[in-house]
Phi, psi and omega in degrees: 000141180290145175282130181259128182282152175308142179258010190300308187293305182294331176296313180296319182296317183293319179296317181297318187268327183258324178079031181244121175075194178238145176288157177298132177294164178304130176109001177266134170053050188282145172212146182286153180295146177236010184262169184282347183255024186302133176271156181245005177127339179282138180287169181300154176300153180306141183306330182298336182273352180249156178212166176059222182301322180296318180294323179297312179298317178300317179295320179295314182293325176295321178296318178296316184297323183264003179074025179269088186290329178295314178295321178298318181296323181292338180273358179278160175297159180305314181295320181296318179295319181294316181295314184287329177292330180292341179283346178059044179251151174222089185239123178267123179292144183290130177289156178218113178289340182265350181286144178220155177215156175230150177257131184255219185290143177248128179241115180281139179238103185067203183274336187232021179225157179200156172240130184236122178275147177210163173232139181237118183243133175220178183262141176274188183297336179265007178081012181264146181292140179229131186241135172249135176264147180214155177231112187270139176261116188236141182233140178275120179241181183303323183265007177124192180285132183226154188266130181252340181179181182206144170259125182239147177269107180267319181239118182305138176085001181242165179302153172299147177262123183278122171256108182271106182295344181269005177219074183304326180297322177293323177299318181295318178299322180288328173300314178297318180296318180300315181299317179292321179292322175296317178297318179296315182293326178294330175270354177056049181258164179305150186246154169244035183304321183298324180289341181269003181122358172026176185269105177248107185301340182268353180240105188286352181231125176276128182256000000 
């Protein structure tokens, strides 16, 4: 049977942004981190030590960690805020006293774009740390760096799954696909993964 990675991080993000269903509580489907940015329990460095895209991602993750949905929404790109507001949802992400995160490498893309790596660690049902890796898509706007999307590792050894915060309907479709894919893998049935955007070793992010 395939090992299923924790859904905690992407689950919280989809609930925060789309407002459909509930994210998996701490302790569901845990798997140890396999990425290079794994956190060991120390929280992210103080915001004063970060700047630019890294600081923006840190502020967003801290808002998610503490359940501050208003702050998290303010850190989204203008288009992402407009799209999610149009859904007329008011969903507060669950705070987690045990969650910790670290900010990793920042890669600038042009003059107004960046990708920021991060690790999000929480405890599983056995009280053991579980880490999710993510790659944030950040854009420079008039009010500063804002978050437009994120690539998350749902299934180890496969491409990151892109969650486009500026397209909530696509996020909802991916939420549904992830649930079905987890169920399928637990039953070890044939897959139509290729039809869903499949595993392309030359493309590190599944869209």
